[in-house]
MDAnalysis code that builds the backbone (N, CA, C; Angstrom):
import MDAnalysis as mda
import numpy as np

u = mda.Universe.empty(231, n_residues=77, atom_resindex=np.repeat(np.arange(77), 3), trajectory=True)
u.add_TopologyAttr("name", ["N", "CA", "C"] * 77)
u.add_TopologyAttr("resid", np.arange(1, 78))
u.add_TopologyAttr("resname", ["UNK", "UNK", "UNK", "UNK", "UNK", "UNK", "UNK", "UNK", "UNK", "UNK", "UNK", "UNK", "UNK", "UNK", "UNK", "UNK", "UNK", "UNK", "UNK", "UNK", "UNK", "UNK", "UNK", "UNK", "UNK", "UNK", "UNK", "UNK", "UNK", "UNK", "UNK", "UNK", "UNK", "UNK", "UNK", "UNK", "UNK", "UNK", "UNK", "UNK", "UNK", "UNK", "UNK", "UNK", "UNK", "UNK", "UNK", "UNK", "UNK", "UNK", "UNK", "UNK", "UNK", "UNK", "UNK", "UNK", "UNK", "UNK", "UNK", "UNK", "UNK", "UNK", "UNK", "UNK", "UNK", "UNK", "UNK", "UNK", "UNK", "UNK", "UNK", "UNK", "UNK", "UNK", "UNK", "UNK", "UNK"])
u.atoms.positions = np.array([
    [0.848, -1.161, 0.000],
    [0.000, 0.000, 0.000],
    [0.899, 1.231, 0.000],
    [0.517, 2.237, -0.755],
    [1.314, 3.459, -0.850],
    [0.453, 4.682, -0.588],
    [1.006, 5.652, 0.101],
    [0.369, 6.959, 0.287],
    [1.077, 7.928, -0.652],
    [0.313, 8.806, -1.280],
    [0.939, 9.758, -2.173],
    [0.127, 11.036, -2.274],
    [0.811, 12.079, -2.735],
    [0.197, 13.368, -3.042],
    [0.459, 13.670, -4.503],
    [-0.434, 14.394, -5.082],
    [-0.280, 14.792, -6.468],
    [0.039, 16.282, -6.490],
    [1.161, 16.642, -7.087],
    [1.559, 18.049, -7.187],
    [1.429, 18.470, -8.649],
    [0.705, 19.561, -8.863],
    [0.505, 20.108, -10.202],
    [1.239, 21.440, -10.261],
    [2.140, 21.545, -11.223],
    [2.862, 22.801, -11.431],
    [2.484, 23.331, -12.799],
    [2.054, 24.582, -12.830],
    [1.677, 25.187, -14.093],
    [2.079, 26.642, -14.113],
    [1.951, 27.240, -15.283],
    [2.302, 28.644, -15.435],
    [1.112, 29.350, -16.058],
    [0.640, 30.408, -15.411],
    [-0.498, 31.176, -15.882],
    [-0.044, 32.614, -16.088],
    [-0.135, 33.091, -17.314],
    [0.310, 34.451, -17.654],
    [1.733, 34.713, -17.169],
    [2.603, 33.711, -17.327],
    [3.999, 33.866, -16.961],
    [4.300, 33.710, -15.478],
    [3.277, 33.417, -14.665],
    [3.471, 33.290, -13.228],
    [3.373, 31.814, -12.839],
    [4.458, 31.226, -12.305],
    [4.398, 29.818, -11.896],
    [3.466, 29.629, -10.697],
    [2.685, 28.542, -10.748],
    [1.788, 28.198, -9.649],
    [1.951, 26.716, -9.341],
    [1.866, 26.364, -8.080],
    [1.977, 24.969, -7.652],
    [0.793, 24.635, -6.755],
    [0.173, 23.493, -7.025],
    [-0.948, 23.025, -6.212],
    [-0.664, 21.606, -5.754],
    [-0.816, 21.347, -4.459],
    [-0.727, 19.999, -3.911],
    [-2.142, 19.483, -3.724],
    [-2.474, 18.399, -4.400],
    [-3.816, 17.832, -4.318],
    [-3.822, 16.668, -3.338],
    [-4.810, 16.645, -2.467],
    [-4.929, 15.586, -1.471],
    [-6.367, 15.103, -1.436],
    [-6.588, 14.020, -0.766],
    [-7.915, 13.445, -0.577],
    [-8.492, 14.018, 0.716],
    [-9.077, 15.210, 0.622],
    [-9.545, 15.881, 1.826],
    [-8.360, 16.328, 2.658],
    [-8.262, 15.844, 3.895],
    [-7.146, 16.211, 4.770],
    [-6.095, 15.106, 4.855],
    [-6.164, 14.131, 3.964],
    [-5.191, 13.029, 4.008],
    [-4.609, 12.759, 2.624],
    [-3.517, 12.024, 2.594],
    [-2.895, 11.639, 1.328],
    [-3.760, 10.592, 0.637],
    [-3.565, 10.464, -0.675],
    [-4.225, 9.389, -1.412],
    [-3.576, 8.063, -1.018],
    [-4.324, 6.992, -1.090],
    [-3.794, 5.667, -0.785],
    [-4.179, 4.743, -1.942],
    [-3.208, 3.983, -2.383],
    [-3.474, 3.178, -3.579],
    [-2.572, 1.971, -3.669],
    [-3.055, 1.051, -4.405],
    [-2.274, 0.022, -5.076],
    [-1.531, -0.945, -4.182],
    [-2.249, -1.898, -3.636],
    [-1.595, -2.960, -2.902],
    [-0.823, -3.868, -3.826],
    [-1.498, -4.493, -4.762],
    [-0.876, -5.438, -5.681],
    [-1.098, -4.933, -7.095],
    [-0.066, -4.896, -7.885],
    [-0.198, -4.440, -9.267],
    [-0.676, -5.598, -10.117],
    [-1.752, -5.388, -10.850],
    [-2.282, -6.396, -11.761],
    [-2.519, -5.753, -13.111],
    [-2.633, -6.572, -14.114],
    [-2.957, -6.083, -15.452],
    [-4.457, -6.208, -15.663],
    [-5.076, -5.147, -16.029],
    [-6.467, -5.165, -16.469],
    [-6.597, -4.035, -17.453],
    [-7.212, -4.290, -18.556],
    [-7.260, -3.178, -19.470],
    [-8.165, -3.349, -20.653],
    [-8.199, -2.275, -21.385],
    [-9.003, -2.175, -22.586],
    [-8.277, -1.229, -23.525],
    [-8.139, -1.638, -24.759],
    [-7.615, -0.761, -25.797],
    [-8.643, -0.734, -26.909],
    [-9.123, 0.442, -27.241],
    [-10.160, 0.585, -28.259],
    [-9.643, 0.160, -29.625],
    [-10.584, -0.268, -30.474],
    [-10.238, -0.581, -31.853],
    [-9.767, 0.703, -32.525],
    [-8.866, 0.549, -33.491],
    [-8.365, 1.743, -34.166],
    [-7.836, 1.391, -35.547],
    [-7.638, 2.417, -36.341],
    [-6.975, 2.276, -37.635],
    [-5.582, 2.877, -37.497],
    [-4.628, 2.342, -38.247],
    [-3.290, 2.908, -38.246],
    [-2.682, 2.787, -39.631],
    [-1.865, 3.759, -39.973],
    [-1.163, 3.743, -41.251],
    [0.210, 3.117, -41.066],
    [0.590, 2.282, -42.017],
    [1.976, 1.811, -42.080],
    [2.581, 2.425, -43.330],
    [3.821, 2.844, -43.237],
    [4.464, 3.509, -44.373],
    [5.480, 2.630, -45.079],
    [5.938, 1.576, -44.408],
    [6.930, 0.704, -45.021],
    [6.534, -0.744, -44.765],
    [6.727, -1.643, -45.639],
    [7.365, -1.486, -46.948],
    [6.466, -0.762, -47.961],
    [5.150, -0.749, -47.736],
    [4.245, -0.010, -48.626],
    [3.204, 0.684, -47.761],
    [2.725, 1.812, -48.211],
    [1.720, 2.549, -47.451],
    [0.411, 1.760, -47.441],
    [-0.128, 1.540, -46.233],
    [-1.356, 0.757, -46.111],
    [-2.106, 1.164, -44.860],
    [-3.422, 1.094, -44.930],
    [-4.267, 1.359, -43.770],
    [-4.619, 0.020, -43.143],
    [-4.345, -0.110, -41.842],
    [-4.634, -1.369, -41.156],
    [-5.661, -1.129, -40.063],
    [-6.419, -2.188, -39.751],
    [-7.420, -2.157, -38.684],
    [-6.912, -2.989, -37.526],
    [-6.939, -2.414, -36.315],
    [-6.528, -3.125, -35.105],
    [-7.768, -3.310, -34.240],
    [-8.133, -4.549, -33.997],
    [-9.338, -4.858, -33.220],
    [-9.157, -4.442, -31.763],
    [-10.275, -4.233, -31.061],
    [-10.196, -3.880, -29.644],
    [-9.609, -5.027, -28.836],
    [-8.979, -4.680, -27.732],
    [-8.419, -5.679, -26.825],
    [-9.012, -5.468, -25.438],
    [-9.420, -6.556, -24.806],
    [-9.846, -6.548, -23.405],
    [-9.077, -7.673, -22.734],
    [-8.459, -7.370, -21.601],
    [-7.620, -8.383, -20.969],
    [-7.574, -8.178, -19.464],
    [-7.274, -9.278, -18.767],
    [-7.109, -9.225, -17.314],
    [-5.743, -9.771, -16.909],
    [-5.011, -10.334, -17.824],
    [-3.650, -10.789, -17.553],
    [-2.674, -9.832, -18.207],
    [-1.500, -10.323, -18.512],
    [-0.520, -9.496, -19.206],
    [-1.097, -9.094, -20.559],
    [-0.937, -7.838, -20.987],
    [-1.532, -7.399, -22.249],
    [-1.066, -8.255, -23.417],
    [-2.008, -8.736, -24.227],
    [-1.622, -9.529, -25.401],
    [-1.072, -8.614, -26.472],
    [-0.341, -9.182, -27.427],
    [0.166, -8.342, -28.516],
    [-0.996, -7.831, -29.367],
    [-0.883, -6.633, -29.841],
    [-1.912, -6.042, -30.699],
    [-1.856, -6.739, -32.046],
    [-2.997, -7.162, -32.558],
    [-3.043, -7.780, -33.874],
    [-3.791, -6.857, -34.826],
    [-3.129, -6.507, -35.897],
    [-3.705, -5.612, -36.888],
    [-3.654, -6.298, -38.248],
    [-4.684, -6.066, -39.041],
    [-4.740, -6.669, -40.355],
    [-5.191, -5.651, -41.385],
    [-5.433, -6.117, -42.600],
    [-5.909, -5.199, -43.626],
    [-7.174, -4.479, -43.171],
    [-7.419, -3.341, -43.765],
    [-8.578, -2.526, -43.394],
    [-9.850, -3.364, -43.396],
    [-10.620, -3.270, -42.305],
    [-11.882, -4.020, -42.199],
    [-12.902, -3.445, -43.184],
    [-13.739, -4.298, -43.754],
    [-14.745, -3.793, -44.684],
    [-15.757, -2.908, -43.969],
    [-16.268, -1.922, -44.671],
    [-17.246, -0.978, -44.089],
    [-18.619, -1.594, -43.989],
])
């Protein structure tokens, strides 16, 4: 388990500002055990080599280690 604070540093009209964000009057607490869980939306991507082509990458949903992204020729409309 870890306690942490989030510090945001920004500049507004040339004036630096810093904000420390907390969970009320206490630090945030998170993450006992790190696990993989995720979702990657379907998308299109261009490849430029060896030839320019538009590929379709299907969505991924996983609870273990992320699987490799599989992309193929553009999906039919």
